[in-house]
DRENPA-3360 file (N, C-alpha, C; in nm, 2 decimals, always signed):
BEGIN
1 = XXXXXXXX = +4.50/+5.03/-0.69/+4.59/+4.96/-0.78/+4.74/+5.00/-0.74 ~ +4.82/+4.90/-0.73/+4.96/+4.93/-0.69/+5.05/+4.97/-0.81 ~ +5.15/+5.05/-0.78/+5.25/+5.09/-0.88/+5.39/+5.05/-0.82 ~ +5.43/+4.93/-0.84/+5.55/+4.88/-0.77/+5.67/+4.94/-0.83 ~ +5.67/+4.98/-0.96/+5.78/+5.04/-1.02/+5.80/+5.18/-0.96 ~ +5.68/+5.25/-0.95/+5.69/+5.39/-0.88/+5.73/+5.38/-0.74 ~ +5.68/+5.27/-0.67/+5.72/+5.25/-0.53/+5.87/+5.24/-0.52 ~ +5.93/+5.15/-0.61/+6.07/+5.13/-0.60/+6.15/+5.26/-0.63;
9 = XXXXXXXX = +6.11/+5.34/-0.73/+6.17/+5.46/-0.76/+6.17/+5.56/-0.64 ~ +6.05/+5.57/-0.58/+6.03/+5.66/-0.46/+6.12/+5.61/-0.35 ~ +6.13/+5.48/-0.32/+6.22/+5.44/-0.21/+6.36/+5.47/-0.24 ~ +6.41/+5.45/-0.37/+6.54/+5.48/-0.40/+6.57/+5.63/-0.38 ~ +6.48/+5.72/-0.43/+6.50/+5.86/-0.42/+6.51/+5.90/-0.27 ~ +6.43/+5.85/-0.19/+6.43/+5.89/-0.05/+6.55/+5.83/+0.02 ~ +6.60/+5.71/-0.02/+6.72/+5.66/+0.04/+6.84/+5.74/+0.01 ~ +6.85/+5.78/-0.12/+6.96/+5.86/-0.17/+6.97/+6.00/-0.11;
17 = XXXXXXXX = +6.85/+6.05/-0.06/+6.84/+6.19/-0.01/+6.89/+6.19/+0.14 ~ +6.90/+6.07/+0.20/+6.94/+6.07/+0.34/+7.09/+6.04/+0.36 ~ +7.15/+6.10/+0.46/+7.29/+6.07/+0.49/+7.29/+5.99/+0.62 ~ +7.39/+5.91/+0.65/+7.39/+5.83/+0.77/+7.37/+5.91/+0.90 ~ +7.43/+6.03/+0.91/+7.42/+6.11/+1.03/+7.27/+6.16/+1.04 ~ +7.19/+6.16/+0.94/+7.05/+6.21/+0.94/+6.97/+6.11/+1.02 ~ +7.01/+5.98/+1.03/+6.93/+5.88/+1.09/+7.01/+5.81/+1.20 ~ +7.11/+5.88/+1.26/+7.18/+5.83/+1.37/+7.28/+5.72/+1.34;
25 = XXXXXXXX = +7.33/+5.70/+1.22/+7.43/+5.60/+1.18/+7.57/+5.67/+1.16 ~ +7.67/+5.59/+1.19/+7.81/+5.64/+1.16/+7.84/+5.64/+1.01 ~ +7.91/+5.74/+0.97/+7.94/+5.75/+0.82/+8.04/+5.65/+0.78 ~ +8.14/+5.62/+0.87/+8.25/+5.53/+0.83/+8.34/+5.59/+0.73 ~ +8.44/+5.51/+0.69/+8.54/+5.55/+0.59/+8.51/+5.49/+0.46 ~ +8.57/+5.55/+0.35/+8.56/+5.50/+0.21/+8.42/+5.48/+0.17 ~ +8.33/+5.58/+0.21/+8.19/+5.57/+0.17/+8.17/+5.63/+0.03 ~ +8.12/+5.55/-0.06/+8.10/+5.60/-0.20/+7.95/+5.60/-0.23;
33 = XXXXXXXX = +7.86/+5.54/-0.15/+7.72/+5.54/-0.18/+7.66/+5.68/-0.17 ~ +7.57/+5.72/-0.26/+7.50/+5.84/-0.25/+7.38/+5.82/-0.15 ~ +7.39/+5.88/-0.04/+7.29/+5.86/+0.06/+7.31/+5.73/+0.14 ~ +7.20/+5.67/+0.19/+7.21/+5.55/+0.27/+7.23/+5.43/+0.18 ~ +7.29/+5.32/+0.23/+7.30/+5.20/+0.16/+7.17/+5.12/+0.18 ~ +7.14/+5.03/+0.09/+7.02/+4.95/+0.10/+7.01/+4.87/+0.24 ~ +7.13/+4.82/+0.28/+7.13/+4.74/+0.40/+7.10/+4.83/+0.52 ~ +7.14/+4.96/+0.51/+7.11/+5.05/+0.62/+6.96/+5.08/+0.63;
41 = XXXXXXXX = +6.90/+5.10/+0.52/+6.75/+5.12/+0.52/+6.68/+4.99/+0.57 ~ +6.73/+4.88/+0.53/+6.67/+4.75/+0.58/+6.68/+4.74/+0.73 ~ +6.80/+4.77/+0.78/+6.82/+4.77/+0.92/+6.73/+4.86/+1.00 ~ +6.72/+4.98/+0.95/+6.63/+5.08/+1.01/+6.49/+5.05/+1.01 ~ +6.45/+4.97/+0.90/+6.31/+4.94/+0.88/+6.27/+4.79/+0.93 ~ +6.37/+4.73/+0.99/+6.35/+4.59/+1.05/+6.30/+4.49/+0.95 ~ +6.38/+4.48/+0.84/+6.35/+4.38/+0.73/+6.48/+4.34/+0.67 ~ +6.48/+4.23/+0.59/+6.60/+4.18/+0.53/+6.64/+4.27/+0.42;
49 = XXXXXXXX = +6.77/+4.28/+0.39/+6.83/+4.36/+0.28/+6.77/+4.31/+0.15 ~ +6.76/+4.17/+0.14/+6.71/+4.12/+0.01/+6.57/+4.16/-0.02 ~ +6.49/+4.16/+0.09/+6.35/+4.20/+0.07/+6.34/+4.35/+0.03 ~ +6.42/+4.44/+0.10/+6.42/+4.58/+0.06/+6.47/+4.60/-0.08 ~ +6.58/+4.53/-0.12/+6.63/+4.55/-0.25/+6.53/+4.51/-0.36 ~ +6.45/+4.41/-0.33/+6.35/+4.37/-0.43/+6.24/+4.47/-0.44 ~ +6.21/+4.54/-0.33/+6.11/+4.64/-0.34/+6.16/+4.76/-0.42 ~ +6.29/+4.79/-0.40/+6.34/+4.90/-0.47/+6.36/+4.88/-0.62;
57 = XXXXXXXX = +6.38/+4.75/-0.66/+6.39/+4.71/-0.80/+6.25/+4.70/-0.86 ~ +6.14/+4.70/-0.78/+6.01/+4.68/-0.83/+5.97/+4.54/-0.86 ~ +6.05/+4.44/-0.81/+6.03/+4.30/-0.83/+5.98/+4.22/-0.71 ~ +5.96/+4.29/-0.60/+5.92/+4.22/-0.48/+5.77/+4.21/-0.47 ~ +5.71/+4.14/-0.37/+5.57/+4.14/-0.35/+5.52/+4.27/-0.30 ~ +5.39/+4.29/-0.31/+5.33/+4.41/-0.26/+5.34/+4.41/-0.11 ~ +5.41/+4.51/-0.05/+5.43/+4.52/+0.09/+5.30/+4.54/+0.17 ~ +5.30/+4.48/+0.29/+5.19/+4.49/+0.38/+5.19/+4.63/+0.44;
65 = XXXXXXXX = +5.08/+4.67/+0.50/+5.07/+4.80/+0.57/+5.18/+4.80/+0.68 ~ +5.20/+4.69/+0.75/+5.30/+4.69/+0.86/+5.44/+4.72/+0.80 ~ +5.47/+4.66/+0.68/+5.60/+4.68/+0.62/+5.61/+4.82/+0.58 ~ +5.51/+4.88/+0.52/+5.51/+5.02/+0.48/+5.53/+5.11/+0.60 ~ +5.47/+5.08/+0.71/+5.49/+5.17/+0.83/+5.63/+5.16/+0.87 ~ +5.69/+5.04/+0.87/+5.83/+5.03/+0.90/+5.92/+5.11/+0.81 ~ +5.89/+5.10/+0.68/+5.97/+5.18/+0.58/+5.96/+5.33/+0.60 ~ +5.83/+5.37/+0.63/+5.81/+5.52/+0.65/+5.89/+5.57/+0.77;
73 = XXXXXXXX = +5.90/+5.48/+0.88/+5.98/+5.52/+0.99/+6.13/+5.51/+0.96 ~ +6.17/+5.41/+0.90/+6.31/+5.39/+0.87/+6.37/+5.50/+0.78 ~ +6.29/+5.55/+0.68/+6.33/+5.65/+0.59/+6.30/+5.79/+0.64 ~ +6.24/+5.80/+0.76/+6.21/+5.93/+0.82/+6.12/+6.01/+0.73 ~ +6.01/+5.95/+0.68/+5.92/+6.02/+0.59/+5.83/+6.12/+0.66 ~ +5.79/+6.22/+0.60/+5.69/+6.31/+0.65/+5.55/+6.24/+0.63 ~ +5.45/+6.30/+0.68/+5.32/+6.24/+0.67/+5.27/+6.24/+0.52 ~ +5.30/+6.34/+0.45/+5.27/+6.34/+0.31/+5.34/+6.23/+0.23;
81 = XXXXXXXX = +5.47/+6.22/+0.26/+5.55/+6.11/+0.20/+5.50/+5.97/+0.24 ~ +5.47/+5.96/+0.36/+5.41/+5.83/+0.41/+5.29/+5.79/+0.33 ~ +5.20/+5.89/+0.32/+5.07/+5.87/+0.25/+5.10/+5.83/+0.10 ~ +5.19/+5.90/+0.04/+5.23/+5.87/-0.10/+5.28/+5.72/-0.11 ~ +5.36/+5.68/-0.01/+5.42/+5.55/-0.01/+5.31/+5.44/+0.00 ~ +5.21/+5.47/+0.08/+5.10/+5.37/+0.09/+5.02/+5.36/-0.04 ~ +4.99/+5.48/-0.10/+4.91/+5.48/-0.22/+4.99/+5.41/-0.34 ~ +5.12/+5.43/-0.34/+5.20/+5.36/-0.45/+5.19/+5.20/-0.43;
89 = XXXXXXXX = +5.18/+5.16/-0.31/+5.16/+5.02/-0.28/+5.02/+4.97/-0.29 ~ +4.93/+5.05/-0.32/+4.79/+5.01/-0.34/+4.71/+5.01/-0.21 ~ +4.76/+5.07/-0.11/+4.69/+5.07/+0.02/+4.63/+5.21/+0.05 ~ +4.52/+5.21/+0.12/+4.47/+5.34/+0.17/+4.56/+5.40/+0.27 ~ +4.59/+5.53/+0.26/+4.68/+5.59/+0.36/+4.62/+5.59/+0.50 ~ +4.70/+5.56/+0.60/+4.64/+5.56/+0.74/+4.58/+5.70/+0.78 ~ +4.49/+5.69/+0.87/+4.43/+5.82/+0.92/+4.54/+5.91/+0.99 ~ +4.52/+6.03/+0.98/+4.61/+6.13/+1.03/+4.56/+6.18/+1.17;
97 = XXXXXXXX = +4.47/+6.11/+1.23/+4.42/+6.16/+1.36/+4.53/+6.14/+1.47 ~ +4.50/+6.20/+1.59/+4.61/+6.21/+1.69/+4.66/+6.08/+1.74 ~ +4.60/+5.97/+1.71/+4.65/+5.84/+1.76/+4.74/+5.77/+1.66 ~ +4.78/+5.84/+1.56/+4.87/+5.78/+1.46/+5.00/+5.73/+1.52 ~ +5.05/+5.62/+1.46/+5.18/+5.57/+1.51/+5.30/+5.62/+1.42 ~ +5.27/+5.71/+1.33/+5.38/+5.77/+1.25/+5.45/+5.88/+1.33 ~ +5.58/+5.85/+1.35/+5.66/+5.95/+1.43/+5.71/+6.06/+1.34 ~ +5.70/+6.18/+1.39/+5.75/+6.29/+1.31/+5.90/+6.29/+1.28;
105 = XXXXXXXX = +5.94/+6.33/+1.16/+6.09/+6.33/+1.14/+6.17/+6.41/+1.24 ~ +6.11/+6.52/+1.29/+6.18/+6.60/+1.39/+6.21/+6.52/+1.52 ~ +6.11/+6.45/+1.57/+6.13/+6.37/+1.69/+6.23/+6.26/+1.66 ~ +6.22/+6.20/+1.54/+6.32/+6.09/+1.51/+6.46/+6.14/+1.51 ~ +6.48/+6.26/+1.46/+6.61/+6.32/+1.45/+6.67/+6.34/+1.60 ~ +6.58/+6.38/+1.69/+6.62/+6.40/+1.83/+6.66/+6.26/+1.88 ~ +6.58/+6.16/+1.86/+6.61/+6.02/+1.91/+6.74/+5.97/+1.85 ~ +6.77/+6.00/+1.72/+6.89/+5.95/+1.66/+7.01/+6.00/+1.72;
113 = XXXXXXXX = +7.01/+6.11/+1.79/+7.12/+6.17/+1.85/+7.14/+6.13/+2.00 ~ +7.06/+6.03/+2.04/+7.06/+5.98/+2.18/+7.11/+5.83/+2.18 ~ +7.21/+5.80/+2.09/+7.25/+5.66/+2.09/+7.31/+5.61/+2.22 ~ +7.38/+5.70/+2.29/+7.45/+5.66/+2.42/+7.36/+5.68/+2.54 ~ +7.23/+5.70/+2.52/+7.13/+5.73/+2.63/+7.01/+5.64/+2.61 ~ +6.96/+5.58/+2.71/+6.83/+5.50/+2.70/+6.72/+5.60/+2.67 ~ +6.65/+5.57/+2.56/+6.54/+5.66/+2.51/+6.44/+5.58/+2.43 ~ +6.32/+5.62/+2.43/+6.22/+5.56/+2.35/+6.11/+5.66/+2.31;
121 = XXXXXXXX = +6.04/+5.64/+2.20/+5.92/+5.72/+2.16/+5.80/+5.63/+2.18 ~ +5.70/+5.68/+2.25/+5.59/+5.60/+2.29/+5.46/+5.67/+2.25 ~ +5.35/+5.59/+2.22/+5.22/+5.65/+2.19/+5.15/+5.68/+2.32 ~ +5.04/+5.74/+2.31/+4.96/+5.77/+2.43/+4.91/+5.65/+2.51 ~ +4.91/+5.53/+2.44/+4.88/+5.41/+2.51/+5.00/+5.34/+2.57 ~ +5.12/+5.40/+2.56/+5.24/+5.34/+2.61/+5.30/+5.23/+2.52 ~ +5.28/+5.24/+2.39/+5.33/+5.15/+2.30/+5.46/+5.21/+2.24 ~ +5.57/+5.14/+2.26/+5.70/+5.18/+2.21/+5.71/+5.17/+2.06;
129 = XXXXXXXX = +5.74/+5.29/+1.99/+5.75/+5.29/+1.85/+5.89/+5.29/+1.80 ~ +5.98/+5.36/+1.87/+6.12/+5.36/+1.83/+6.20/+5.36/+1.96 ~ +6.32/+5.31/+1.95/+6.42/+5.31/+2.07/+6.56/+5.35/+2.02 ~ +6.63/+5.41/+2.11/+6.77/+5.42/+2.09/+6.84/+5.29/+2.12 ~ +6.97/+5.28/+2.08/+7.04/+5.15/+2.10/+7.04/+5.12/+2.24 ~ +7.07/+5.21/+2.33/+7.08/+5.18/+2.47/+6.94/+5.16/+2.53 ~ +6.84/+5.22/+2.47/+6.70/+5.20/+2.51/+6.66/+5.06/+2.49 ~ +6.70/+5.00/+2.38/+6.68/+4.86/+2.35/+6.75/+4.77/+2.45;
137 = XXXXXXXX = +6.87/+4.81/+2.49/+6.95/+4.73/+2.58/+6.88/+4.73/+2.72 ~ +6.83/+4.84/+2.76/+6.76/+4.86/+2.89/+6.62/+4.80/+2.90 ~ +6.54/+4.83/+2.79/+6.40/+4.80/+2.80/+6.36/+4.68/+2.72 ~ +6.44/+4.62/+2.64/+6.40/+4.51/+2.56/+6.36/+4.56/+2.42 ~ +6.36/+4.47/+2.32/+6.34/+4.50/+2.18/+6.18/+4.51/+2.16 ~ +6.13/+4.63/+2.15/+5.99/+4.66/+2.13/+5.93/+4.60/+2.00 ~ +6.02/+4.57/+1.90/+5.97/+4.52/+1.78/+5.92/+4.38/+1.79 ~ +5.95/+4.31/+1.90/+5.91/+4.17/+1.92/+5.77/+4.16/+1.98;
145 = XXXXXXXX = +5.72/+4.27/+2.02/+5.58/+4.27/+2.09/+5.47/+4.29/+1.99 ~ +5.36/+4.22/+2.01/+5.25/+4.22/+1.92/+5.12/+4.24/+2.00 ~ +5.02/+4.29/+1.93/+4.89/+4.31/+1.98/+4.88/+4.40/+2.10 ~ +4.79/+4.38/+2.19/+4.77/+4.46/+2.31/+4.90/+4.47/+2.40 ~ +4.98/+4.36/+2.40/+5.10/+4.36/+2.48/+5.20/+4.46/+2.44 ~ +5.18/+4.53/+2.33/+5.27/+4.64/+2.30/+5.26/+4.76/+2.40 ~ +5.14/+4.77/+2.47/+5.12/+4.87/+2.57/+5.17/+4.83/+2.71 ~ +5.26/+4.92/+2.77/+5.31/+4.89/+2.90/+5.20/+4.88/+3.00;
153 = XXXXXXXX = +5.10/+4.96/+2.99/+4.99/+4.95/+3.09/+4.92/+4.81/+3.08 ~ +4.90/+4.76/+2.96/+4.84/+4.63/+2.94/+4.93/+4.52/+3.00 ~ +5.06/+4.53/+2.97/+5.16/+4.43/+3.03/+5.16/+4.44/+3.18 ~ +5.14/+4.55/+3.23/+5.15/+4.57/+3.38/+5.04/+4.48/+3.45 ~ +4.93/+4.47/+3.39/+4.82/+4.40/+3.45/+4.81/+4.25/+3.40 ~ +4.88/+4.21/+3.30/+4.87/+4.08/+3.24/+5.00/+4.00/+3.25 ~ +5.11/+4.06/+3.27/+5.24/+4.00/+3.27/+5.32/+4.03/+3.39 ~ +5.34/+3.93/+3.48/+5.40/+3.96/+3.61/+5.54/+4.01/+3.60;
161 = XXXXXXXX = +5.61/+3.98/+3.49/+5.75/+4.03/+3.47/+5.76/+4.18/+3.46 ~ +5.65/+4.24/+3.42/+5.65/+4.39/+3.41/+5.67/+4.46/+3.55 ~ +5.64/+4.38/+3.65/+5.65/+4.44/+3.79/+5.77/+4.39/+3.87 ~ +5.86/+4.32/+3.80/+5.96/+4.25/+3.88/+6.06/+4.34/+3.95 ~ +6.08/+4.46/+3.90/+6.18/+4.55/+3.96/+6.12/+4.64/+4.07 ~ +5.99/+4.63/+4.10/+5.93/+4.73/+4.19/+5.89/+4.66/+4.33 ~ +5.91/+4.74/+4.44/+5.86/+4.69/+4.57/+5.71/+4.70/+4.57 ~ +5.65/+4.62/+4.66/+5.50/+4.61/+4.67/+5.43/+4.75/+4.68;
169 = XXXXXXXX = +5.48/+4.84/+4.76/+5.42/+4.97/+4.78/+5.42/+5.05/+4.65 ~ +5.53/+5.03/+4.57/+5.53/+5.11/+4.44/+5.45/+5.04/+4.33 ~ +5.43/+4.91/+4.34/+5.34/+4.84/+4.25/+5.20/+4.89/+4.26 ~ +5.16/+4.91/+4.38/+5.02/+4.97/+4.41/+5.01/+5.10/+4.35 ~ +5.11/+5.19/+4.36/+5.10/+5.32/+4.31/+5.09/+5.32/+4.15 ~ +5.18/+5.24/+4.09/+5.18/+5.24/+3.95/+5.06/+5.17/+3.89 ~ +5.00/+5.08/+3.96/+4.87/+5.02/+3.91/+4.77/+5.13/+3.91 ~ +4.76/+5.21/+4.01/+4.67/+5.33/+4.01/+4.70/+5.42/+3.89;
177 = XXXXXXXX = +4.82/+5.45/+3.87/+4.87/+5.54/+3.76/+4.82/+5.49/+3.62 ~ +4.85/+5.36/+3.60/+4.81/+5.31/+3.46/+4.66/+5.30/+3.45 ~ +4.59/+5.26/+3.55/+4.44/+5.26/+3.54/+4.38/+5.40/+3.52 ~ +4.43/+5.49/+3.60/+4.38/+5.63/+3.59/+4.41/+5.69/+3.46 ~ +4.53/+5.67/+3.41/+4.57/+5.72/+3.28/+4.49/+5.67/+3.16 ~ +4.46/+5.54/+3.17/+4.37/+5.48/+3.06/+4.23/+5.53/+3.07 ~ +4.18/+5.55/+3.19/+4.04/+5.61/+3.21/+4.04/+5.75/+3.15 ~ +4.14/+5.83/+3.17/+4.14/+5.97/+3.12/+4.15/+5.96/+2.96;
185 = XXXXXXXX = +4.22/+5.86/+2.91/+4.24/+5.85/+2.77/+4.10/+5.81/+2.70 ~ +4.04/+5.71/+2.76/+3.91/+5.67/+2.71/+3.81/+5.79/+2.71 ~ +3.81/+5.87/+2.81/+3.72/+5.98/+2.82/+3.75/+6.08/+2.70 ~ +3.88/+6.09/+2.67/+3.93/+6.19/+2.57/+3.90/+6.14/+2.43 ~ +3.92/+6.01/+2.41/+3.91/+5.95/+2.27/+3.78/+5.88/+2.24 ~ +3.70/+5.85/+2.34/+3.57/+5.80/+2.31/+3.55/+5.65/+2.33 ~ +3.43/+5.60/+2.33/+3.40/+5.46/+2.36/+3.43/+5.37/+2.24 ~ +3.46/+5.42/+2.13/+3.50/+5.33/+2.01/+3.65/+5.34/+1.98;
193 = XXXXXXXX = +3.73/+5.40/+2.07/+3.87/+5.42/+2.05/+3.95/+5.29/+2.09 ~ +4.07/+5.28/+2.05/+4.16/+5.17/+2.09/+4.18/+5.17/+2.24 ~ +4.18/+5.29/+2.30/+4.19/+5.30/+2.45/+4.08/+5.23/+2.51 ~ +3.95/+5.25/+2.46/+3.84/+5.18/+2.51/+3.84/+5.03/+2.49 ~ +3.89/+4.99/+2.38/+3.91/+4.84/+2.35/+4.00/+4.78/+2.45 ~ +4.11/+4.85/+2.48/+4.21/+4.80/+2.58/+4.16/+4.79/+2.72 ~ +4.08/+4.89/+2.76/+4.02/+4.89/+2.89/+3.92/+4.78/+2.91 ~ +3.84/+4.76/+2.80/+3.74/+4.65/+2.81/+3.81/+4.51/+2.82;
201 = XXXXXXXX = +3.92/+4.50/+2.75/+4.00/+4.37/+2.75/+4.06/+4.35/+2.89 ~ +4.11/+4.46/+2.95/+4.17/+4.45/+3.08/+4.07/+4.42/+3.19 ~ +3.96/+4.48/+3.18/+3.85/+4.45/+3.28/+3.81/+4.31/+3.28 ~ +3.82/+4.24/+3.16/+3.78/+4.10/+3.16/+3.90/+4.01/+3.21 ~ +4.02/+4.06/+3.19/+4.14/+3.97/+3.22/+4.20/+4.00/+3.36 ~ +4.17/+4.11/+3.42/+4.24/+4.15/+3.54/+4.14/+4.20/+3.65 ~ +4.12/+4.12/+3.76/+4.04/+4.17/+3.86/+4.09/+4.29/+3.93 ~ +4.22/+4.30/+3.94/+4.29/+4.42/+4.00/+4.25/+4.55/+3.91;
209 = XXXXXXXX = +4.27/+4.53/+3.78/+4.23/+4.65/+3.69/+4.09/+4.68/+3.70 ~ +4.00/+4.58/+3.71/+3.85/+4.61/+3.71/+3.82/+4.68/+3.84 ~ +3.88/+4.65/+3.95/+3.86/+4.72/+4.08/+3.90/+4.86/+4.07 ~ +4.02/+4.88/+4.01/+4.08/+5.02/+4.00/+3.99/+5.10/+3.90 ~ +3.94/+5.04/+3.80/+3.86/+5.11/+3.70/+3.73/+5.15/+3.77 ~ +3.67/+5.07/+3.85/+3.55/+5.10/+3.92/+3.57/+5.21/+4.02 ~ +3.69/+5.23/+4.07/+3.72/+5.34/+4.16/+3.71/+5.48/+4.10 ~ +3.72/+5.48/+3.96/+3.71/+5.60/+3.88/+3.81/+5.71/+3.92;
217 = XXXXXXXX = +3.93/+5.67/+3.95/+4.04/+5.77/+3.99/+4.10/+5.83/+3.86 ~ +4.13/+5.95/+3.86/+4.20/+6.02/+3.76/+4.31/+6.11/+3.82 ~ +4.40/+6.15/+3.74/+4.51/+6.24/+3.79/+4.62/+6.18/+3.87 ~ +4.62/+6.04/+3.87/+4.73/+5.98/+3.95/+4.86/+6.00/+3.87 ~ +4.97/+6.03/+3.94/+5.10/+6.05/+3.87/+5.21/+5.96/+3.92 ~ +5.30/+5.92/+3.83/+5.40/+5.82/+3.87/+5.51/+5.88/+3.96 ~ +5.59/+5.79/+4.03/+5.70/+5.84/+4.10/+5.80/+5.91/+4.01 ~ +5.88/+6.00/+4.07/+5.98/+6.07/+3.99/+6.09/+5.98/+3.94;
225 = XXXXXXXX = +6.12/+5.88/+4.01/+6.23/+5.78/+3.98/+6.17/+5.65/+3.93 ~ +6.21/+5.60/+3.82/+6.17/+5.47/+3.77/+6.27/+5.37/+3.80 ~ +6.22/+5.25/+3.84/+6.31/+5.14/+3.87/+6.31/+5.04/+3.76 ~ +6.43/+4.98/+3.73/+6.45/+4.88/+3.63/+6.53/+4.77/+3.69 ~ +6.50/+4.65/+3.65/+6.58/+4.53/+3.69/+6.64/+4.46/+3.56 ~ +6.77/+4.48/+3.54/+6.83/+4.42/+3.42/+6.91/+4.30/+3.46 ~ +6.90/+4.19/+3.38/+6.96/+4.06/+3.42/+7.12/+4.07/+3.42 ~ +7.17/+4.17/+3.35/+7.32/+4.18/+3.34/+7.37/+4.28/+3.44;
233 = XXXXXXXX = +7.31/+4.39/+3.47/+7.36/+4.49/+3.55/+7.29/+4.51/+3.68 ~ +7.17/+4.45/+3.70/+7.09/+4.46/+3.82/+7.00/+4.58/+3.82 ~ +6.97/+4.63/+3.94/+6.88/+4.73/+3.96/+6.94/+4.87/+3.92 ~ +6.85/+4.95/+3.85/+6.88/+5.08/+3.82/+6.77/+5.17/+3.86 ~ +6.80/+5.29/+3.92/+6.70/+5.39/+3.95/+6.73/+5.51/+3.86 ~ +6.63/+5.54/+3.77/+6.66/+5.64/+3.66/+6.54/+5.74/+3.66 ~ +6.58/+5.87/+3.64/+6.48/+5.97/+3.62/+6.44/+5.97/+3.47 ~ +6.32/+6.02/+3.45/+6.26/+6.01/+3.31/+6.22/+6.15/+3.27;
241 = XXXXXXXX = +6.29/+6.20/+3.17/+6.25/+6.33/+3.11/+6.17/+6.31/+2.98 ~ +6.07/+6.39/+2.96/+5.97/+6.37/+2.86/+5.96/+6.49/+2.76 ~ +5.97/+6.46/+2.63/+5.95/+6.56/+2.53/+5.82/+6.52/+2.46 ~ +5.72/+6.61/+2.45/+5.59/+6.58/+2.39/+5.58/+6.64/+2.25 ~ +5.52/+6.55/+2.16/+5.48/+6.60/+2.03/+5.33/+6.61/+2.03 ~ +5.27/+6.72/+2.05/+5.13/+6.73/+2.07/+5.05/+6.70/+1.94 ~ +5.11/+6.72/+1.82/+5.04/+6.69/+1.70/+5.02/+6.54/+1.68 ~ +5.11/+6.46/+1.73/+5.09/+6.31/+1.72/+5.06/+6.24/+1.85;
249 = XXXXXXXX = +5.05/+6.31/+1.96/+5.03/+6.25/+2.09/+5.14/+6.15/+2.12 ~ +5.26/+6.18/+2.08/+5.38/+6.09/+2.11/+5.46/+6.16/+2.22 ~ +5.54/+6.08/+2.29/+5.63/+6.13/+2.39/+5.77/+6.06/+2.37 ~ +5.87/+6.14/+2.38/+6.01/+6.09/+2.38/+6.05/+6.09/+2.52 ~ +6.08/+5.96/+2.57/+6.12/+5.94/+2.71/+6.27/+5.92/+2.71 ~ +6.34/+6.00/+2.79/+6.48/+5.99/+2.80/+6.52/+5.95/+2.95 ~ +6.59/+5.84/+2.97/+6.62/+5.79/+3.10/+6.76/+5.83/+3.14 ~ +6.77/+5.90/+3.26/+6.91/+5.94/+3.30/+6.93/+5.90/+3.45;
257 = XXXXXXXX = +7.06/+5.89/+3.48/+7.09/+5.85/+3.62/+7.16/+5.97/+3.69 ~ +7.15/+5.98/+3.82/+7.21/+6.08/+3.90/+7.37/+6.07/+3.88 ~ +7.44/+6.18/+3.84/+7.58/+6.17/+3.82/+7.65/+6.11/+3.94 ~ +7.74/+6.02/+3.92/+7.82/+5.97/+4.03/+7.75/+5.86/+4.10 ~ +7.63/+5.82/+4.07/+7.55/+5.72/+4.14/+7.59/+5.58/+4.09 ~ +7.55/+5.48/+4.16/+7.57/+5.34/+4.12/+7.49/+5.32/+3.99 ~ +7.37/+5.38/+3.98/+7.30/+5.36/+3.85/+7.37/+5.41/+3.73 ~ +7.44/+5.53/+3.75/+7.51/+5.59/+3.64/+7.62/+5.49/+3.60;
265 = XXXXXXXX = +7.69/+5.43/+3.69/+7.80/+5.34/+3.66/+7.74/+5.22/+3.59 ~ +7.62/+5.17/+3.63/+7.56/+5.06/+3.56/+7.52/+5.09/+3.42 ~ +7.47/+5.21/+3.40/+7.44/+5.25/+3.26/+7.56/+5.25/+3.17 ~ +7.67/+5.29/+3.22/+7.80/+5.28/+3.14/+7.83/+5.14/+3.11 ~ +7.81/+5.05/+3.21/+7.84/+4.90/+3.19/+7.74/+4.85/+3.09 ~ +7.61/+4.89/+3.09/+7.51/+4.84/+3.00/+7.54/+4.88/+2.86 ~ +7.61/+4.99/+2.84/+7.65/+5.03/+2.70/+7.75/+4.94/+2.65 ~ +7.82/+4.87/+2.73/+7.93/+4.77/+2.69/+7.87/+4.64/+2.67;
273 = XXXXXXXX = +7.78/+4.59/+2.76/+7.72/+4.45/+2.75/+7.62/+4.45/+2.64 ~ +7.56/+4.56/+2.60/+7.47/+4.57/+2.49/+7.33/+4.51/+2.51 ~ +7.28/+4.45/+2.41/+7.14/+4.41/+2.41/+7.13/+4.25/+2.43 ~ +7.23/+4.19/+2.48/+7.22/+4.05/+2.49/+7.11/+4.00/+2.58 ~ +7.08/+4.06/+2.69/+6.98/+4.02/+2.78/+6.90/+4.14/+2.83 ~ +6.81/+4.20/+2.76/+6.74/+4.31/+2.80/+6.64/+4.29/+2.91 ~ +6.62/+4.39/+2.99/+6.52/+4.38/+3.10/+6.38/+4.38/+3.05 ~ +6.29/+4.31/+3.12/+6.15/+4.33/+3.09/+6.10/+4.47/+3.11;
281 = X = +6.00/+4.51/+3.03/+5.95/+4.65/+3.05/+5.81/+4.65/+3.00;
% end
């Protein structure tokens, strides 16, 4: 049974406990609101301000699990707070196993401080959960992806645009990397895992993946430099640094360019042109 009044009170209390700098937002001048504004929480949670305001007043519809997940991320809730949020809305709290999509507040705080750097938090299946502003400009808006296509490995074998920035020899290497990585994950998570479901789907949809799967390769590693093709700034060659959260099996990927390089100059330009035409990823 849901408690929408309790849900609204909880959302308000968590909103008022956060400051703009806690979630990577500018404080601005003449700020009188205690904590975040409602429109700021709505922005962080990918929903309309009116919808969020109705939830806080306790007059809105019972939010879906997807909406609750977005709210938990937008408000930087801990796992205990997330579970409480779900129960107030009348939903069973999600499992806390290692494949959870709930990003830890600590990792979110790190991402919030990377506004001028392309960065993203991804699951072990390569699903982007959160992005920095410049990460969205470089990689595309991950919130628009649905279903299996949220995984970069899945898109690699089913969407030709995922390979557009890579020469043929590097395409072959990355195909082996994605297939080998998924095989290792299936072995670790089991035959009933989401990784197994993804591999079964890919074997049906991609002859290339099926052949690589049958080769049973493991341990393949990607090139040190990642290539991107952006419609506004062109080709970029970027290094990728990784911060691992072992409790959640999440990785924070930070993309950097060699100082003084053409790619470094293009990143500065990308910060200006923004998210108008993000590259496929």
